[in-house]
Structures are given as C-alpha cells and as structure tokens.
N, C-alpha and C positions, 0 to 999 in steps of 0.2 A: 462451128460458130457463125461462119459466114452465111449459111442457108437461113439460119434463124434470124439473123440481123437483116437480111433481105426481106423475109417474111414480116417481121415487125416494122420495117420501114415502109412497106406496103400499107400498114394500118396507121401508122403515125412515125415520124422521124424522131419525135421526142421518146416515144415508147421504145424505139431502137436504141436510141442514146441511154436510156435509162438500164436497159438491159446489159449494153455493153460497159457500163459503169459498174454494175453490180457483179457480173460474171466473169469479167475480163480485166487486164491491166492496159487495154488499148489507150484509154483516154490519158493514162499517166505517162505513157511511151510518146504520145503525140503532141502533150502539151506540158510546159513547166508551169506549175502552179494551178490554181483552180479558178482564177478570175475569167481567162478566156473560155473555158468550158460552160461556165456558169452563164455567162452573158450569150453565148452560142446557143446554149439550151433554149433560152427564152427569147432570144432576137433572131438568131439565124440557124435553126436546126438542119436544114437540108446541107448547108454549107459546113456545119461543124461536123455532120455525119460523114460527109464526103471526104472531108480532111482526114478525119480518124481513119477511115478506111483505106484511103490513098496512101496514108502513111504506114498502115500495117501491110500493104502490098509490097513496098520496098522501104527500107528505112530512110525516110525523107519523102517530100512530095518534090517529084522533078518531071519535066517534060510534058507529056500529054496528061498526066495526072493533074496538073495545074488547070488544063482546060474542063476536066471533070468537076474541079472545085469551083471555078468560074461559073461553070454552067448551073451549078446547084446554087450559088450566090444568085444568079438571075431567076431561079426558081423561087427562093426566098423573097426576092423583090417582088416578084409578080404575085406572089399570095398577099403581099402587103398593098400592091396597087389598088387604087379605088376605081371600080368600073363606073362608067357614067349610067345614070338611071334613064332608060329609053322613054320614061313617062314624063320625064322633066322636060319642061319647054324653055 
C-alpha cells in the first residue's frame, strides 16, 4: 500500500488521500471523527497526508515524525503563497 500512496502522492496529495480513505483504515486510525480529515483534504492536503503516513509508521506521531509533518505544512503554505508578478511595477 505504501508504494501506491507514494505514486499517487506524486500526482496529487488529494488523490493519495482519496485512495487511502477508500482502500485502508489509516484515516480512521489517525483521526477521531471526520472534521479534521475533511478540512485537511481541502485546505492542507500535504500536511494531512504526512500526518496519516507518520501515524501509520508508529502508533502516534513522535520525534522526527513531527519534523516531516511540519515540513509538509510549510509545503502547503508555500502552495498558497502568492508570488509577486515581475511585470508589475
């Protein structure tokens, strides 16, 4: 399953999250309820994907795994950052 998640994540983190949701119970193990996974799917897909995968490696997110989740959060923020148009004066 992990290899397929990595391949789908290269295409889109939302696609990888969709396949994790459909074909495994990783989301249910990592989160209680449905609110955070839905918000994560739409607002912070890389962070949600990293959290779910890090949770699956060991039951819980600890130590260096938090670095990976925080790095994914910054990737999400960078995707929302508006770059300055070089043609604008």
